N, C-alpha and C positions, 0 to 999 in steps of 0.2 A: 644570678643576674643582678645588675645595678638598678637602683630605684629610679623611676622615671621622674623627670623634673615637673614642677607644678605648671599647669597650663594657665593662661590668662583667664580673666573673669568671663563668665558666660551668663546669658539671660535665662532665668528660671521662671517659667510661666505657671501661675496658679489660676486655673480656669474658674475655681469656685469663687474666689474673691476678686477676680479680674484685675490682679495686680502683677506687676513685673518687678522682680528684684534681681540684683546682680550678685552672684556668688563666685567663690573661687573653688574650682574643682581640682582636687588633689588625686592624681592617678594612683591606683592601687599598685603597691610594690609587687615585684616578681610576676609580672604578667607573662604567661607562657607564650612561647613563639606560636605564630598562627598555624604552622604546619603540624604542630603537635595536637591540635584540637579540631582540625578540619575533617578527620576521619579518613583521609586519603592514604592508600597503601604506600609505604615507603619502599622505594626501589633500591636495588643494589647499586653501588657506585659504578659509573660507566667504565668500561674497559678502555685501555689506551688504544689508539689507532695504530695501524701499520702491522708489521710482522708480529710484534709482541701481543697485540690484541687478538690476532688469529690464533696464536699459540695458547693464550689463556681462554679464549672462547670455546675451543674444542672440548677440553675437559669439563667445562661448565655445562655445555649442552648435553654431553654424554651423561653426566651425573643427574641432570634434570630429567632426561629421558628415562634413566633407570628408575628414578623415584616415581615418576608418573606411571611407568609400566608396572612397578610393584604394587602401587595403589590400585591400578585398574585390575590387575590380577586378583588382588585380595577382595575387591568389591565384587568381581564376577563370581569368584568362588563362594563368597558369602551368600549372594543371591541364589546361586545354584543349590547350595546346601539347605538354605532356609525355605525353599519352595515347598508349599504344602503338599503333603502326601508322599514326599520322598526324603524327608529329613534323616530318618534313621538309616535308610538304605544308602544314601549318599554320604552320610558321615562314616559308615563302615567302609565304603569305597575309598574315601579319603585316607582313613587309617591304613587300609591295605596298601595304597599307593605309597604312603609315607614309609611304611615298614619295608616295602619292596625297595624303595630308593635307599634306605639305610643299609639293607642287606647288600645291594649292588655296590654301594660305596665302600662298605667294609671288606667285601671280597676282592675288589679290584683297586683298593687303595694303593698309591694315591691317585692313580689314573682315573678311577671311577669318580672320585670327588672332583677332579679337574674337569672331567667331561660333563658331569651334572652342573657344575658351576658355570661352565662355558655356555651350555645350552640355556640355562636359566638367564644368564646375563644377556645373551643375544635376544631371547624372547622378551625380556624386560625392555631392552632398547627399542625393539620393533614396536611393542605395544605402546611405549611412551612416546615414540615418534608419531604414531597414528593419533594420539590424543594430545598433541601439542596445543596449548591454549592459543586461541586467536587474539590478536592485539585489539584491545578495547578502544573505541574512539574517544578522543579527548573531550571532556565536557565543555559546553559553550560558556563563555564568560557571562557573569550576571550583569544586568543593566543597572548601573549605579544610580540612575535617575529615579528608579522605582523603589529604592531602598530607603526606609524611613518609617516614622510612626504612622503616617497616613498612606503608605504605599499598599497596594493590594497584595494579597497573598500570592506568592509565586507558585506557578503550576508545578506539578511533581517533576516535570522533565527539566526544570531549571534549578540549579543549586543556589540557595541563598547564601550570602556571606556568613561564615561561621564565627567571625570575630569583629568587634567594632573597629579594630585597627585596619581592617581590609577596606572599609568604605568610609568616606568622610561624613561627619555629622551634618545633617541638613540644617540650613539656616532657620532661625526661629521665625515664626509667622509674625507679620507686622501687627503691633498693638497700638491702641489709643493712649494718649497721655493720661496720667492720673487725674481724675475729675475732682471738682470742688465738692466739699461735703454738702452744699445746699443745692447743687445741680446734679441731677441724675445723669450719670455717664452712660453714654450709649453702649449697648452690648457689642463686645467685639465680634467681628464676623467669624463664624465657625466654618472652617473649611471642611467641606464634605468630600469624603473620598469618592472618587469616580466609581460607578457601579462595576462590580466584578463581572467580567464576561464568564459565562459558565464554561468550565473546562470540559472539553469533549476529546476523548481519546480517539485518535484516528487509527482505525484498524485497516490492515491491508485487505484489499479486495480479494474475495475468494477466487481461487484459480479454477476455472472450469475447463477440464480436459475433455478431449474427444473420447467417445466410448472406445475402449480397447477390445480387440477380439479376444475370445476366450482362449486361454492357453492351456494345453494339456499339462497336468501335473507331472513334474519330473521326479522320479523316485531315485533318491540317492542311495538307498539301501532297501533290501527286502523286495517282495514281489511288486510288479508294476501294475498300477490301476488301469484296467482296460474296460471296454464297453461290454454290455450284456450280449449274450449269444443271440443270434437272430438267423432266421432262414432266409436264404437268398430270394430277392423279389422275382427272380427268373423262374422259380418253381411255379408251375401251373400257367405260365404265360403262353398264349397261343397266337398272338399277333406279332408281326415282325418288329425288329429293332432297326433304327437308323443310327448306325455307328458314328456318323459324322456329327450328329447333334445330341444324341443321348449318352449320358455318362455311365461309366462302369461304377457300380457300388462295391467298394472294397469291404466295407463293414460299418460298425457302429463305434463311435468314440465314447470315452467315459461319461460324456454329458448326454448320451443317447441320440446324438445327431449323426446322420449318415455321412460317410467320407466317400466322395465320388470324384471321378476324373474323366474328362473326354479324351479319348486316346489320340485321334488325329491332331496333329500339331505338336505332339511330343515325340522325341526320337526313339525312346525305348524305355524298358522296365528291367530292373535287376531284382530278382527274388532269391533270397537265401534263407536257409534254415536247416537244422539237423533233421535226420530221419524221424518221422513221427510228429513233427512240429505243426503240420497242416499246410505244408508248402504246395502239395498237389491240389488240395481243395481251393486254396487261394488262386492258383493258376486256372482252375476250372471256372471260377467266377468270371474271369476275363474271356476265356475261350468260348464259354457258352454264350456270353454277351455278343461276341463277334459272330458266332455260328448262327444266331437268330437273325442276322442281317443277310438276306438271301443273295446280296450282291458282293459281300465281302469274301475275300479269299483267305484260306488257312493254309499256311506252309508250316508243317509240323515235323519236328525231329524228336523222336521218342527213344531216348538212349536206353531206358530200362525195358522197352518193348511191352509194357503193360499199362502205363499211365494214360496214354492218348489213344488207345485202341477204339474208344467210342467214336472218335471223329474220322475214322479211316475212310468211311464212305463219302464224306462231304469235304475232305481235305483236297486241295488242288495239288499239293506236293506233300508226300508222306515218306519219312524214313524211319524204320522201326528196328534198326540195328546199329551198333557202334562201329560202323564201317567208315573209316576216315576218307577213303577214296570216294564213296558215294556222298558223304557229307561235303566234300570239296566240290563235287558236281552240282550239288544243290545250292551252294554259295555262289558258284559261277552263274547258275540260272537267275539267282536274285540280283546279281550284279548286272546281268544282261537286261533284266526288266527295269532296273534303275536307269541304265543308260538310255533305254528306249523312251522312258518318261522324260528324261532330261532333254532329249532331242525334240520331243513333242512340244515342250513349253519353252524351247530355246528362243531367246530374243523377245519374249512377251512379258517378262517381269511379272509372272503370275505364279501362284502356288496351286497345287492340286487340292481342291476343296469339295465339299458336298454339293456345290452348285455347278462345277465344271468337270467333274471326273468322267461323266459320260462323253463330253466333247473330246477328251484326250484318251478315252478308253483306258482309264486308270482307276479301277476300283481299289478300295482299301485292302491292303495286304497285311496280314498278321504273320510274322515270321517268329515262331516260338521254338526254343531249344530247351528241352527238359534234360536235366542231369548233364550239364555242359562239360563237367570234368571228365566224362568218358571220351570226349573228343579232344579237348584242349591239353590233356596230359599225355597225349600220344607223341611224345618227342618234340623235335623242332617243328615238324609239319603242323602239329596241333597248335603250337604257339603262334605260328605264322597265320593260321586260320583265325585265331582269336584276334590278332591285330587287324586282320582284314575285315572281320565283322565289326570291329570298333570303327574303322574308317567308313564302312557302309552306314553305320548308325549315325555318324556325324553328318551325313548328307541326305538322310531319308526324311527329315522333318517336313520338308516342303513337297515331297513326292508321294505322300499318301501311303507310306510304308512304316510299319511299327515293328521294332525288333525287341523281343522278350527273351531273356536268359534266366533260367532257374538252375540252382545248384545247391547241393547239401554240403559243399565244401567251399565256402566263400573265402578264398585265399588269393593272394596275388599271383600264385602260380597257375591258378585255375581261371581267374578273371583278372586280366592285367589292368593296371591303373587306367590306361587309355580307354579301355572298354567300360570300366566303372564310371568314368567321368562323362562319357557320351550317353550312357543310359541314365538319364537324369531322374527318372522316377525310381524310387527305392521302396522295397517291401521287405523288411527284416523280421523274420520270425525267430523263434528260439534258436540261439547259437551256442557254441561251446565256450567262447571267451570274448573278451572285449575287443581283441584284434579282429576277429571275424565280424563283430558288430560294426567296427569302423570300416571294414572293407565294403560292407553293404551301404551303410548310411553316410559314409564319408569320414575322412580323418578329423579327429577332434570331437566327434559327437559323443563318444564314450566318456570323455573327460567332462562334458557338459551334463552328463546324467542320462543320456539316451543310450542305454545298453540293452540290447536284445538278449544278452546272456542272463539277465535277471528274470526273464520269463520262466515260470516253473512248468514242469511236465503236465500238471493238471490244468493249466491255462490253454486249452485247446483253441487254436486259431489266434492266439495273442500275437500281435505284431506291431511294428512301428512303420508307418507310411510317411514318406517324405516326398513332397512334390518338388517342382522346379524352384519354388521360392518358399520361404518359411521354414520353421522347425518341424521335426518329425512329430507325428500324431500317433498316440497309442490307440489301438482299436482291436476289436475282435472281428475276424473275417466272417462273412456270411457263410451259413452252413449249407452244404450240398452233400446229401447222403450218397455214398458209393459203397454198397455192401461188399464185404469180402466174400471169398469163395465159401459157400456153405451157409451164408446168412440170408435170411429172408427179408421181406420188406421192400419198400420202393427204392428204385435207383434213379435219383434225381437227374444225374447227368445223362443217362441213357434216355430218359423221357424227354429232356430238353432237346437232345440231338434228334430224336424222332420228329419233334415238331419242326426243327430246323430243316430236316430232310424234306418234309412235305412242303415247307415254304419255298425251298429251292427248286423242288420239282415243279411247283406251280409257276415259278419265274423262269424255268428252263436254265438254271445256273448250276445244276449238279455237274461235278467234274466227270470227265470221261477219260478212261485210260485203256489202252489196248491190252495191257498185261493184267488188268483187274477183272476178276470174274464177274459176270452180270448177276443180278439178283436171282434170276431163274436158276442159274448154275449153282448159286450158293444154297438155294432152297432144295435142290436135289438131294443134298446130303441129309437135310432134315427129313425129307420124305423117305429116304432109305432107312433112317433110324426108326421112324414110325413103323415101317414095314417089318423091321427086325423085332420090335416089341409085339407086333401083331402075330408074327410067326411063333414067337415064344409063348404067346398067350398070357402076358403079364402087362401090368400098367407102370412098372418101374424096373430099372435095370442099372447096375453099377457101370462105371465107365469102362472097366476092364472087360466085363462080360459083353457089353454092347459093342466094344471094339472087336472082340473075338467073333461075335455073331456077324458083324459086317465085314470082317476081314481087313480092319484098319489098324494102324498104330494108335496107341492111346493118346499120345500128345498131338498127333496129326488130327485125330477125330475131335479132340477138344478145341483146337484152333479153328477147324472148319466150322464147327457148330457155333463158336463164338463169333466168327465172321458173318454167319447168317443171322445173328441176333439172339441166339439161345443163351440163357444164363449160365453161369459157371456151375460145374457139378457140385452137389451139396449132399450132406448126409440124409439118408432116407430110412424110414422105419422098416425093419425086417430085411434089410439088405446090407451086406458087408461092404464097406467102402462107400465112396461118393459116387453119385450118378445123377440121373434125371428121371423125373416123372413123365408120363405121357403128356400131361397138360403143359409141361414146360416146352415141349416141341410143338404142340398144337397151337399155342398162342402165337408162335412166330408164323405159322402157315396162315393164320387168320389175318 
């Protein structure tokens, strides 16, 4: 660089002697350019505009993305390996992965090398694109008027000029003429710097967000966290339920809070789960709740002929066999009831509620189908019935009718999409795979982590409940004990139904049917069984011996005693096979 020319004379002030002299300032040779000492990052030369610029910008952006992606991958891998407690284990994993990649590349060369390189390049580009640096704002220009020997220090947010070339030298302060040696010259005025304003950093105001509702943890792998087991609150209850205002308690969520829903106002419920997942117990939670309302009606379809036998005496409609023709008649009856209610409220712009159902003679109706696949898979007629139930479910919200469908095969062939969409409440217990989970909870839920196939077999009652709005909630359904054949102990469902029967008898709402035997007729079988035990002089007898003594078929005798309220035959001491004690029969007579 060339030497700078000499500058004209300048005033030099000596405050100690209060004298002013004029000197010649010779600039220093080879003063560096300002941009080399400012500390600013030098940028690459700008690309030409037009088509040429686009052609050159694409490779540049790609190379930058690859570089950033490789750096990000290296940083992430370094943090992953250096995490305390996992260094040796993760270093070994890294070596195994590297060795595996080398083996794959050597075995499938050159295609393996090309594939690995392509995948790595794409991953680097994607990672680099996500970490593209944001453009920094340009710094504000410094105020020249505040630069000088008496200027206050610049706050940290303002850059001071880095070179004397960038800002002009301020003029010298005015001075008095040199005084006579016999006269004391007045002191020149000392300019005081203005007081510095204290620098205060302005922090952003804290963002106060509204309290968010608790979200159920979503398990991406492994077992799903569910709530603790709990006994249903219906156990031991002796007073009636108002189904219009009281909610069904499905269970307890992982935080220990109950999960509840009021059934009226919702079109229906879809319950799905493999055999043994707790589907029947979950259905009993809802059915027992409705049964304790003496004015609510139960329309039940028991495909397996064993799950809903407890409600046979209080159900207004009951089908206990997979007979498609009888099922069609039952659906016809439900359609007729819906049309009657429509005509009752026609032109009034009202819905059936807990306040006006007596006015329109429209009590709450629970239409429950257990093991729907036994009906919907019976050819084209079964599929037509499924579509018909879906259309009924889409209209029953305002009519006080609730449709519930339970199946252990939650598939599109069993539960068509139209029916799934109209049954807005979902209860997904353990399923076989993600597709079945999606059928119950809705498409896309498995991809978001809500997968009922991740429930394990030892998580009894574990399920996802999804309401009309919001995400699914993991919970454990309430426990209702239903002993198997031969098991002792309490039968919660039978006890609740007994209370429901008495409540309905007091209100005069027990259903009547011409083809259903009366209680006196059913108790005659129990009396005959007691007489058979009395004649044999024993207090216990197996099912086969008792049937032979009474002249009955074994299965017919078991069904007749079960219809009268006698427990299932169970093992007894000193008797071969299952049977009954005398006390099992006497308790029903009492």
